[in-house]
C-alpha positions in Angstrom: 7.7 3.4 -9.5 7.8 7.1 -9.1 10.4 8.9 -7.0 7.5 9.8 -4.6 6.5 6.1 -4.3 10.1 5.1 -3.6 10.5 7.8 -0.9 7.2 7.0 0.7 8.0 3.3 0.8 11.4 3.9 2.2 10.0 6.1 5.0 7.7 3.2 5.9 10.9 1.0 6.0 9.5 -1.3 3.3 13.0 -1.4 1.9 14.2 -3.0 5.2 11.9 -6.0 5.3 13.2 -9.3 6.8 13.2 -12.3 4.5 10.0 -13.5 6.2 8.3 -10.1 5.8 9.4 -9.9 2.2 8.1 -13.4 1.4 4.7 -12.6 3.1 4.4 -9.3 1.1 5.2 -11.2 -2.1 2.6 -14.0 -1.3 -0.1 -11.5 -0.3 0.6 -9.4 -3.4 0.1 -12.4 -5.6 -3.0 -13.6 -3.8 -4.5 -10.1 -3.8 -4.0 -9.5 -7.5 -5.4 -12.9 -8.3 -8.5 -12.3 -6.1 -9.2 -8.7 -7.0 -7.6 -8.3 -10.4 -5.9 -5.0 -9.5 -2.9 -4.3 -7.3 -3.0 -3.6 -3.6 -3.1 0.1 -3.0 -2.4 1.8 0.3 -1.3 5.3 1.2 1.9 4.4 3.1 2.7 7.9 4.3 2.8 7.9 8.1 2.6 4.2 8.4 5.3 1.6 9.1 5.8 -1.8 7.5 4.0 -3.6 10.3 0.9 -1.4 9.9 0.9 -1.9 6.1 1.4 -5.7 6.5 -1.5 -5.9 9.0 -3.7 -3.8 6.7 -2.8 -6.1 3.8 -3.8 -9.2 5.9 -7.1 -7.7 6.7 -8.0 -6.2 3.4 -7.3 -9.5 1.5 -10.3 -10.9 3.4 -12.6 -8.3 1.8 -15.1 -8.9 -1.0 -14.3 -7.4 -4.4 -16.8 -4.5 -4.2 -15.7 -3.3 -0.7 -12.0 -3.6 -1.6 -12.4 -1.7 -4.9 -14.0 1.2 -2.8 -11.2 1.0 -0.4 -8.6 1.1 -3.1 -10.2 4.2 -4.6 -10.1 5.9 -1.1 -6.4 5.0 -0.9 -5.7 6.5 -4.3 -7.4 9.7 -3.2 -5.3 9.8 0.0 -2.1 9.3 -2.1 -3.1 12.1 -4.4 -4.0 14.4 -1.5 -0.6 13.8 0.2 1.3 14.4 -3.0 -0.7 17.6 -4.0 -0.1 18.9 -0.4 3.6 18.3 -0.9 3.6 20.3 -4.2 1.6 23.1 -2.5 4.3 23.4 0.2 7.0 24.3 -2.4 
């Protein structure tokens, strides 16, 4: 992971998950990757771990085509956040 990813995930408190939350994230990640054949992608900036987990639970119910479109939207959001950070410097 990049330093930006680590920082963004820490700000969402993903590094402070309970054992139950951690196990659910791990299970969802495995199921998601098996179903969609690509990793779960979400722009975590401004979200907390509960929002992210709820989003994960909803998105895993999607069909492959819809989820691929959503994943691309999330990549664009991540890129926009990071470019805006660079632009501030």
